[in-house]
C-alpha positions in Angstrom: 32.0 7.1 9.1 31.8 8.0 12.8 29.3 6.0 14.8 27.3 9.0 16.1 26.8 10.3 12.6 26.0 6.8 11.2 23.3 6.2 13.9 21.7 9.5 13.2 21.6 9.0 9.5 20.4 5.4 9.9 17.5 6.7 12.0 16.5 9.0 9.3 17.0 6.4 6.5 19.8 8.4 4.9 23.1 6.7 5.5 25.3 6.7 2.4 26.5 3.3 1.1 30.0 4.3 0.3 31.4 7.6 1.7 35.0 8.8 1.1 36.7 11.0 3.7 38.3 14.1 2.2 40.6 16.2 4.3 40.7 20.0 3.7 43.5 20.9 3.1 45.2 17.7 2.2 43.2 15.4 -0.1 43.5 15.5 -3.9 41.2 18.3 -5.1 41.2 19.9 -1.7 44.5 21.8 -1.8 42.9 25.1 -3.1 39.7 26.6 -1.9 37.1 24.9 0.2 34.5 25.4 -2.5 36.7 23.6 -5.0 37.0 20.7 -2.5 33.2 20.6 -2.1 32.7 20.6 -5.9 35.2 17.7 -6.2 33.4 15.6 -3.6 31.0 12.8 -4.8 27.5 12.6 -3.3 27.7 11.2 0.2 31.4 12.1 0.8 32.6 13.5 4.1 34.7 16.7 4.0 36.7 17.2 7.2 38.2 20.6 7.9 41.6 20.3 9.6 42.6 22.5 12.5 45.0 24.5 10.3 42.3 25.2 7.7 41.7 28.9 7.0 38.3 29.7 5.5 37.0 33.3 5.2 34.6 32.9 2.2 31.2 31.4 2.0 30.6 27.8 0.8 27.7 26.5 -1.3 26.4 22.9 -0.9 24.1 21.5 -3.6 24.1 17.7 -3.0 24.5 15.1 -0.3 27.7 15.8 1.6 29.0 16.0 5.2 30.9 19.1 6.1 32.6 19.0 9.6 35.5 20.1 11.6 38.2 17.6 12.7 37.7 16.2 16.2 38.9 18.7 18.8 38.8 21.7 16.4 36.3 24.3 15.3 37.1 26.0 12.0 35.4 29.3 11.3 33.4 29.9 8.1 31.7 33.1 7.1 28.6 31.7 5.4 27.1 28.3 4.4 24.4 28.1 1.7 22.6 24.8 1.2 20.4 24.4 -1.8 18.7 21.1 -2.3 16.1 21.8 -5.0 16.8 19.2 -7.7 14.9 15.9 -8.3 16.3 13.2 -5.9 16.7 12.7 -2.2 19.6 14.4 -0.5 21.1 14.9 3.0 23.5 17.6 4.1 25.2 17.2 7.5 27.0 20.1 9.2 29.0 19.3 12.4 31.7 20.9 14.6 31.7 24.3 12.8 31.7 28.0 13.7 30.0 30.4 11.4 30.5 34.1 11.9 27.7 35.2 9.6 24.8 32.9 8.7 23.6 29.6 7.4 20.9 29.6 4.7 19.1 26.5 3.5 16.7 26.1 0.6 15.1 22.7 0.5 12.3 21.3 -1.7 11.6 19.7 -5.1 8.6 19.0 -7.2 8.8 15.2 -6.7 6.7 13.9 -3.8 8.9 10.8 -3.5 12.0 12.9 -2.6 13.3 13.4 0.9 15.5 16.5 1.5 17.4 16.7 4.8 19.6 19.2 6.6 21.2 17.9 9.8 23.1 20.3 12.1 25.0 19.2 15.1 27.5 21.0 17.4 27.6 24.1 15.3 28.0 27.7 16.5 26.5 30.5 14.5 27.1 34.1 15.4 24.8 36.2 13.3 24.2 40.0 13.1 21.4 42.5 13.6 19.4 42.9 11.4 19.4 39.3 10.3 19.0 35.6 11.0 21.7 33.2 12.2 20.1 30.1 10.6 17.5 30.6 7.8 15.5 27.5 6.8 13.5 28.0 3.7 11.0 25.4 2.5 10.9 26.0 -1.3 7.6 26.8 -3.0 6.2 24.9 -4.8 7.5 21.8 -3.0 6.0 18.3 -3.0 9.1 16.6 -1.4 9.4 15.8 2.3 11.7 18.4 3.8 13.4 17.7 7.1 15.4 20.1 9.3 17.2 18.8 12.4 19.3 21.0 14.8 21.0 19.5 17.8 23.6 20.6 20.4 24.2 24.0 18.7 24.5 27.6 19.7 23.0 30.7 18.1 23.5 34.4 19.0 23.8 38.0 17.7 20.8 38.1 15.3 17.1 39.1 15.4 16.3 35.4 15.1 18.5 32.4 16.0 16.5 30.2 13.6 13.8 31.4 11.2 11.6 28.9 9.3 9.9 30.2 6.2 7.6 27.8 4.3 5.0 28.4 1.6 4.5 24.7 0.9 2.9 21.9 2.8 5.3 19.9 4.9 8.5 21.2 6.5 9.4 18.9 9.4 11.6 20.9 11.9 13.1 19.7 15.1 15.4 22.0 17.3 16.7 20.3 20.5 19.3 20.6 23.2 20.7 23.9 21.8 21.4 27.3 23.3 20.1 30.7 22.1 21.1 34.2 23.1 18.4 36.7 21.9 19.8 40.2 21.7 18.0 43.3 23.1 15.9 44.0 20.0 12.1 44.5 19.5 10.4 41.2 18.4 13.6 39.2 18.7 13.2 35.5 19.1 15.2 32.2 19.3 12.9 30.7 16.7 10.5 32.5 14.3 8.1 30.5 12.2 6.3 31.9 9.2 4.6 29.1 7.4 1.6 28.5 5.1 1.9 24.7 5.1 -1.0 22.8 6.7 1.2 19.8 7.4 4.1 21.7 8.9 5.7 20.5 12.1 7.9 22.3 14.6 9.4 20.7 17.7 11.4 23.0 20.1 12.7 20.6 22.8 15.1 20.9 25.8 16.7 24.2 24.6 18.1 27.0 26.7 17.0 30.5 25.7 18.2 33.7 27.3 16.9 37.1 26.3 19.6 39.7 26.9 18.9 43.3 28.1 15.7 45.0 29.1 12.3 43.3 29.0 9.3 44.9 27.3 10.5 44.5 23.7 8.4 41.5 23.0 11.3 39.1 23.0 10.3 35.4 22.9 11.7 31.9 22.7 9.3 31.0 19.9 7.5 33.5 17.7 4.7 32.2 15.4 4.2 34.9 12.8 1.7 32.9 10.7 0.7 29.2 10.6 -2.2 27.5 8.9 -4.7 25.3 10.6 -3.2 21.8 10.8 0.3 22.8 11.6 1.7 21.3 14.8 4.0 23.2 17.1 5.4 21.5 20.2 7.4 23.6 22.8 8.6 21.3 25.7 11.1 21.2 28.5 13.0 24.4 27.6 14.9 26.6 30.0 13.7 30.1 29.1 15.1 33.1 30.9 14.4 36.9 30.9 12.1 36.7 27.8 8.8 38.5 27.6 7.1 35.4 26.1 7.8 31.7 26.0 5.6 31.5 22.9 4.3 34.6 21.1 1.7 34.0 18.3 0.9 37.1 16.4 -1.3 35.4 13.9 -1.6 31.7 14.0 -4.1 28.9 13.6 -1.6 26.2 14.5 -2.1 23.5 17.1 0.2 24.3 19.9 1.5 22.0 22.6 3.4 23.6 25.5 
């Protein structure tokens, strides 16, 4: 396991005890489709996409796994769907990928002892209008602790770079050191948050946001559609350019730190 990944997972308490490295293509079970390789992987395994890999279809991840490009490469995928909704704790880690489409993640189980994590680092997502580049859905009903972390990534081409939707109590979202290009579209935003969870947290830290095109379309870095009292939103040390708003709250009772 690479030191950077190990340190991050240890900090979150999620480092796997034994992780096999599967090469796609190359390893047994990984000579056909990428989905077949994912299905052949054991929980905690690392799937590394080689520079010669050709992937045009979407891939679905339903248990703990790392999906990453080989060092120095950036393999393009069309869609990644993460679904962690069964009993038990899980971590999915995405690194060194390009997605020309979208990433959708559904996290949450009925067990309060479970911890569900999606970690994204050095990933480029080029979405489309109308749509969202990265959709983070906190499942309802959900009693588990659901953690979303995004670092050193790039988002462009969609109404929202990242959209957080939560009807349950406790999504924990941190987006840091990433770059967003918000297209010229009414109500476009780098991050849109629509939550009903009183213990929800969003941290938007040290990001660069550029709104493209004419101003006056209510474009923003952070858009708070709805948020219950008790939700905590922190927006700090971001470089925001040409947007109408740094933070736009259309209907929100959240505690906001800017």
